[in-house]
C-alpha positions as CSV (number, residue, x, y, z in Angstrom):
1,M,0.0,0.0,0.0
2,S,1.4,3.4,-1.0
3,T,2.3,6.1,1.5
4,P,-0.5,8.8,1.6
5,E,0.2,12.4,0.9
6,F,-1.8,15.0,2.8
7,H,-2.5,18.6,1.8
8,L,-4.7,21.3,3.4
9,V,-7.1,23.7,1.6
10,L,-6.6,27.3,2.6
11,P,-9.6,29.6,3.1
12,T,-8.9,32.5,0.7
13,R,-11.8,34.8,1.8
14,G,-11.8,37.0,4.8
15,G,-10.1,36.0,8.0
16,P,-10.4,37.2,11.6
17,A,-10.5,41.0,12.1
18,P,-7.6,42.5,14.0
19,A,-8.2,42.8,17.7
20,P,-8.9,46.4,18.7
21,L,-6.1,48.3,20.4
22,P,-6.3,49.0,24.1
23,S,-7.5,52.4,25.0
24,F,-4.2,53.5,26.4
25,V,-2.4,52.9,23.0
26,T,-1.7,56.2,21.3
27,D,0.0,54.8,18.1
28,L,-2.7,55.3,15.5
29,R,-0.8,53.4,12.7
30,P,-2.8,50.4,11.4
31,G,-2.2,47.1,13.0
32,A,0.4,44.7,11.4
33,F,-1.9,41.7,11.5
34,G,-3.9,41.3,8.3
35,P,-5.3,38.7,6.0
36,L,-1.9,37.3,4.9
37,E,-0.9,36.8,8.6
38,H,-4.0,34.8,9.2
39,L,-3.2,32.6,6.2
40,A,0.4,32.4,7.3
41,E,-0.7,31.1,10.7
42,I,-2.6,28.2,8.9
43,G,0.4,27.6,6.8
44,R,2.7,27.3,9.8
45,A,0.2,25.1,11.5
46,A,0.2,22.8,8.4
47,D,4.0,22.7,8.3
48,V,4.2,21.9,12.0
49,A,1.4,19.4,11.8
50,G,3.2,17.4,9.1
51,F,1.1,18.1,6.1
52,H,2.9,17.8,2.8
53,G,1.5,21.0,1.4
54,V,-1.4,23.5,1.2
55,L,-3.7,24.3,-1.7
56,T,-4.7,27.9,-2.3
57,P,-7.7,27.4,-4.6
58,F,-8.7,29.5,-7.6
59,D,-11.5,31.7,-6.2
60,P,-12.7,34.8,-8.1
61,G,-14.0,36.3,-4.9
62,G,-10.9,35.4,-2.8
63,E,-7.3,36.3,-2.5
64,E,-5.0,35.8,-5.5
65,S,-3.7,32.2,-5.2
66,L,-0.2,32.8,-6.7
67,V,0.4,35.7,-4.3
68,V,-0.7,33.8,-1.3
69,T,1.3,30.7,-2.3
70,A,4.4,32.8,-2.8
71,G,4.0,34.2,0.7
72,L,3.6,30.8,2.3
73,L,6.5,29.3,0.4
74,R,8.7,32.1,1.7
75,Q,7.6,31.6,5.3
76,N,7.9,27.7,5.4
77,R,10.8,25.5,4.7
78,W,9.2,22.2,3.9
79,L,5.6,22.8,2.9
80,R,4.6,22.5,-0.8
81,G,2.4,25.3,-2.2
82,I,-0.3,24.4,-4.7
83,A,-1.5,27.5,-6.5
84,G,-4.9,27.2,-8.1
85,F,-5.5,29.3,-11.2
86,H,-7.4,29.4,-14.5
87,P,-5.7,29.0,-17.9
88,G,-7.2,32.3,-19.0
89,I,-5.5,34.4,-16.4
90,A,-2.3,35.0,-18.4
91,T,-0.2,33.7,-21.2
92,P,1.4,30.3,-20.5
93,V,4.8,31.9,-21.0
94,Y,4.2,34.5,-18.3
95,A,2.7,31.9,-15.9
96,A,5.7,29.7,-16.5
97,K,8.1,32.6,-15.8
98,V,6.4,33.6,-12.5
99,S,6.5,29.9,-11.5
100,A,10.2,29.5,-12.5
101,S,11.1,32.3,-10.1
102,L,9.0,30.8,-7.4
103,Q,10.7,27.5,-7.9
104,R,14.1,29.2,-7.6
105,F,13.1,31.0,-4.4
106,S,11.4,28.0,-2.8
107,G,13.6,25.0,-3.7
108,D,11.1,23.6,-6.2
109,R,8.1,23.4,-3.8
110,L,5.5,24.9,-6.2
111,D,2.6,22.9,-7.7
112,W,-0.1,24.0,-10.2
113,R,-3.8,23.3,-9.7
114,L,-5.5,24.3,-13.0
115,T,-9.3,24.9,-12.8
116,V,-10.5,24.5,-16.4
117,D,-14.3,24.1,-16.2
118,L,-15.7,27.3,-14.8
119,D,-19.4,28.2,-14.4
120,P,-20.1,30.4,-17.5
121,A,-21.2,33.4,-15.4
122,V,-18.0,33.2,-13.3
123,A,-15.8,32.8,-16.4
124,R,-17.4,35.9,-18.1
125,S,-16.8,37.9,-14.9
126,Q,-13.1,37.1,-15.4
127,G,-13.2,38.2,-19.0
128,D,-13.3,34.6,-20.4
129,F,-16.1,33.8,-22.8
130,L,-14.7,30.4,-24.0
131,E,-17.2,27.5,-23.4
132,G,-17.5,23.8,-23.9
133,A,-14.8,21.5,-25.0
134,D,-12.7,24.5,-26.3
135,R,-11.7,25.2,-22.7
136,Y,-9.9,21.9,-22.6
137,V,-8.2,22.6,-26.0
138,R,-6.9,25.8,-24.6
139,A,-5.8,24.2,-21.3
140,D,-3.9,21.6,-23.4
141,E,-2.1,24.4,-25.3
142,F,-1.5,26.3,-22.1
143,L,0.3,23.3,-20.5
144,T,2.1,22.3,-23.7
145,I,3.6,25.7,-24.1
146,A,4.4,26.2,-20.5
147,K,6.4,23.0,-20.5
148,G,7.9,23.8,-23.8
149,V,9.4,27.1,-22.9
150,W,10.4,25.7,-19.5
151,H,12.5,22.9,-21.0
152,E,13.7,24.3,-24.4
153,E,15.8,27.3,-25.2
154,D,14.4,27.8,-28.7
155,Y,10.7,26.9,-28.5
156,T,8.1,27.6,-31.2
157,Y,4.4,26.7,-31.1
158,E,1.4,27.7,-33.0
159,G,-2.0,26.8,-31.7
160,R,-5.6,28.0,-31.8
161,Y,-5.3,30.1,-28.7
162,F,-1.6,30.7,-28.1
163,Q,1.5,31.1,-30.2
164,V,5.2,31.3,-29.3
165,L,8.1,32.1,-31.6
166,A,11.6,31.2,-30.5
167,G,10.8,31.3,-26.8
168,G,12.3,29.4,-23.9
169,F,14.1,30.0,-20.7
170,Q,17.8,30.4,-20.1
171,G,19.7,31.1,-16.9
172,P,18.8,31.9,-14.2
173,L,15.3,30.7,-14.9
174,A,16.3,27.4,-16.6
175,G,16.9,24.1,-14.9
176,R,14.3,24.1,-12.2
177,A,11.7,21.4,-11.7
178,F,8.4,22.1,-13.6
179,P,5.6,22.4,-11.1
180,R,3.5,19.3,-10.5
181,V,0.2,19.6,-12.3
182,L,-3.0,18.8,-10.5
183,L,-6.2,18.5,-12.6
184,S,-9.8,17.3,-12.0
185,G,-13.0,16.5,-13.7
186,T,-14.8,13.3,-14.9
187,S,-15.7,14.2,-18.4
188,T,-13.9,12.5,-21.3
189,E,-12.2,15.9,-22.1
190,A,-11.0,16.3,-18.5
191,L,-9.7,12.8,-18.2
192,E,-7.9,13.1,-21.6
193,L,-6.2,16.3,-20.4
194,S,-5.1,14.6,-17.3
195,A,-3.8,11.6,-19.2
196,E,-1.7,14.0,-21.2
197,H,-0.5,16.5,-18.6
198,A,-1.5,15.7,-15.0
199,D,0.8,14.5,-12.3
200,V,-2.2,14.2,-9.9
201,H,-5.9,13.9,-10.8
202,L,-8.2,15.0,-8.1
203,F,-11.6,13.5,-7.6
204,G,-14.3,15.0,-5.3
205,L,-17.5,14.2,-3.5
206,G,-20.1,12.7,-5.8
207,D,-17.5,11.5,-8.4
208,D,-17.6,7.9,-9.4
209,L,-14.1,7.1,-8.2
210,D,-13.7,3.6,-9.4
211,A,-15.0,4.4,-12.9
212,G,-12.8,7.6,-13.1
213,I,-9.7,5.7,-12.1
214,A,-10.3,2.9,-14.6
215,E,-11.0,5.3,-17.5
216,L,-8.0,7.5,-16.7
217,S,-5.7,4.5,-16.4
218,E,-6.9,3.3,-19.8
219,L,-6.4,6.7,-21.4
220,S,-2.9,7.0,-20.0
221,V,-1.6,3.9,-21.7
222,G,1.1,4.9,-24.2
223,R,1.2,8.5,-23.0
224,G,3.6,8.1,-20.1
225,P,3.1,7.5,-16.4
226,T,-0.5,7.3,-15.1
227,P,-1.2,10.3,-12.9
228,A,-1.5,9.7,-9.2
229,F,-5.1,9.7,-8.0
230,G,-6.3,12.1,-5.3
231,L,-9.4,13.1,-3.4
232,R,-10.5,16.5,-2.2
233,L,-12.7,16.0,0.8
234,P,-14.1,18.0,3.8
235,V,-13.0,16.5,7.1
236,L,-14.5,16.7,10.6
237,V,-12.9,14.3,13.1
238,R,-13.0,14.0,16.9
239,E,-12.1,11.5,19.6
240,D,-15.3,9.5,19.0
241,R,-18.2,9.7,16.7
242,A,-20.6,11.2,19.2
243,E,-18.3,14.1,19.7
244,A,-18.0,14.6,15.9
245,E,-21.8,14.5,15.6
246,A,-22.1,17.1,18.4
247,E,-19.6,19.4,16.6
248,A,-21.5,18.9,13.3
249,R,-24.8,19.9,15.0
250,R,-23.1,22.9,16.5
251,R,-22.1,24.0,13.0
252,G,-25.6,23.5,11.7
253,D,-24.7,20.4,9.6
254,D,-26.8,17.4,10.4
255,A,-25.4,15.3,7.5
256,P,-21.7,16.0,7.2
257,A,-20.1,14.6,4.1
258,G,-16.5,13.5,3.4
259,L,-14.2,12.2,6.1
260,F,-16.3,12.2,9.3
261,G,-16.3,10.4,12.6
262,S,-13.6,9.3,15.1
263,Y,-9.9,9.4,14.3
264,G,-10.0,5.6,13.9
265,E,-13.0,5.7,11.6
266,V,-11.6,8.4,9.4
267,A,-8.2,6.6,9.3
268,D,-10.0,3.4,8.2
269,T,-11.8,5.3,5.4
270,I,-8.5,6.7,4.2
271,R,-6.9,3.3,4.2
272,A,-9.9,2.0,2.1
273,H,-9.2,4.7,-0.4
274,L,-5.5,3.8,-0.4
275,S,-6.4,0.3,-1.3
276,R,-8.3,1.6,-4.4
277,G,-5.3,3.5,-5.6
278,V,-5.8,6.9,-4.1
279,T,-2.6,8.4,-2.6
280,V,-3.2,12.1,-2.5
281,F,-5.7,13.6,0.0
282,V,-6.6,17.3,-0.1
283,L,-8.5,18.1,3.1
284,E,-10.9,20.9,3.9
285,A,-10.8,21.7,7.6
286,E,-12.5,24.6,9.4
287,P,-11.6,26.6,11.3
288,G,-8.2,26.5,9.8
289,V,-5.6,26.8,12.6
290,E,-7.4,24.8,15.3
291,E,-8.4,21.9,13.0
292,T,-5.0,21.8,11.3
293,Y,-3.3,21.2,14.7
294,R,-5.9,18.7,15.6
295,L,-5.4,16.7,12.4
296,G,-1.6,16.9,12.9
297,E,-1.8,15.7,16.5
298,H,-4.4,12.9,16.2
299,L,-4.9,11.7,12.5
300,L,-1.7,12.2,10.5
301,P,0.5,10.4,13.0
302,L,-1.5,7.2,12.5
303,F,-0.1,7.0,9.0
304,T,3.3,8.3,9.9
305,E,3.7,5.5,12.5
306,E,2.3,2.8,10.1
307,Y,4.6,3.6,7.2
308,T,7.6,4.2,9.4
309,H,7.2,0.7,10.9
310,A,6.5,-0.8,7.5
311,D,9.9,0.5,6.3
């Protein structure tokens, strides 16, 4: 059985308001604790707790993921940063250049999480009017060019959506590891894109996991290594199931989905997914800091101990 890889989803909207200054403080400069500090606290918690990385999702109403990821990579020594973004945000050459610098500054700890299939209203609000299967054609071109300029000094490509003439990176940008690519989706177009480009394919709640794994494995034949399989799931875990149920009711959720129950029950569910071929787990835990430390103290060590002893 493979060793599991655990990542944490960062909340990119809001954050706690700074505490008011005591009445005797006369310094009227604004406080130094802002939204990035709140996210940095979660990042530090994830690092200390033993998570492999954090995902900053693409969220049109939230903080910019590449900016947040860059800040977290700077403040943590071991954590991987997964930046979620949409292929329409920039040219693939510019996205690759930004990422090459982040790889240089972080010791190759940056990953990409491309969100291809947006709700049409959301896409248009971002200035993107492309719809249907064309979105996957563009994503394929985006990733093909990004990898091309990354690995070749004299790279030319002419596609439907992007063109490059004699591009490519030289020093100091050349020579770094290309970001791992995480993709998702269960349509044929999505799975074909993953078979061609993904290092990890993420499934979610409601996806037919077994069918998706089987189809993607078949599509990957002759194209290179089959992507690793991942799951993005909410998690609510406590010492026993009754305590977890009480916490769910307190939050107003009478039917929590995802990973739910006692530490042992959730660990057993993760082991069952591992037996099906899933090795990457992207967990959504709220509130961020408290739940991250809880997972690091009570859940993740169950797997650290197992695989340490197995070695």
